[in-house]
C-alpha positions in Angstrom: -158.1 93.4 -48.8 -159.3 95.2 -45.5 -162.1 95.4 -43.2 -163.3 98.8 -42.0 -164.2 98.0 -38.4 -165.0 101.7 -37.6 -163.1 104.4 -36.1 -160.7 104.8 -39.2 -159.3 101.4 -38.4 -158.5 98.5 -41.1 -157.7 95.1 -40.8 -156.2 93.3 -43.5 -158.4 90.0 -44.1 -155.4 87.6 -43.7 -155.0 88.7 -39.9 -158.0 88.3 -38.6 -158.4 84.8 -37.1 -162.1 85.8 -35.3 -164.7 88.2 -35.2 -166.8 87.8 -31.7 -169.9 89.5 -29.9 -168.3 91.0 -27.2 -171.6 89.9 -25.2 -170.6 86.5 -25.7 -166.4 86.9 -24.9 -167.3 88.7 -22.0 -168.7 85.7 -19.9 -165.1 83.7 -20.8 -162.6 83.6 -18.0 -160.0 82.7 -21.2 -161.1 85.8 -23.0 -161.0 88.4 -19.4 -157.4 86.7 -18.6 -156.1 87.5 -22.0 -157.7 91.1 -22.7 -156.5 92.1 -19.0 -153.2 90.9 -20.0 -152.8 92.2 -23.8 -154.5 95.4 -22.1 -151.1 95.9 -19.8 -149.0 94.9 -23.2 -150.3 98.0 -25.2 -152.3 95.4 -27.5 -155.9 96.1 -27.2 -157.4 99.4 -29.3 -160.6 100.6 -28.6 -162.8 101.9 -25.7 -164.3 98.4 -23.8 -167.6 100.3 -22.9 -168.3 100.9 -26.4 -167.4 98.2 -27.5 -170.3 95.7 -29.0 -167.8 93.7 -31.5 -163.9 91.7 -30.5 -161.8 91.1 -33.7 -159.1 89.2 -32.9 -155.9 88.9 -34.2 -151.9 87.4 -33.9 -150.7 91.1 -31.9 -154.0 92.7 -31.0 -157.7 93.0 -29.8 -159.5 95.4 -31.2 -163.2 96.9 -29.6 -165.4 97.7 -32.4 -168.6 99.5 -32.2 -169.7 97.5 -35.1 -171.6 94.7 -34.4 -170.9 91.5 -35.0 -173.0 90.5 -38.1 -172.6 93.6 -40.1 -168.6 93.3 -39.6 -169.4 89.4 -41.0 -171.6 90.8 -43.2 -168.6 93.0 -44.7 -166.3 89.5 -44.8 -169.1 87.9 -46.8 -169.3 90.1 -49.9 -166.0 90.8 -50.0 -165.4 87.0 -50.3 -168.4 86.5 -53.0 -166.9 89.6 -55.2 -163.4 87.4 -55.6 -164.7 83.9 -56.2 
């Protein structure tokens, strides 16, 4: 199954490592280092200025304008459907 994160983007659930509020990860020096390195490598998708949420996979960082709370509800709804 896939998680719709906005902007016509879908990410397979199995690839998602974490879903984080941008305001929280923005304070982390480790995250800033990862973000800048991956941006140079072309591994960041989305617009930082519009992002509310950061979705981490092994290969990419996705920036979504949809809140982390809403994305997590979508994941939970999916899990309940397939129990």
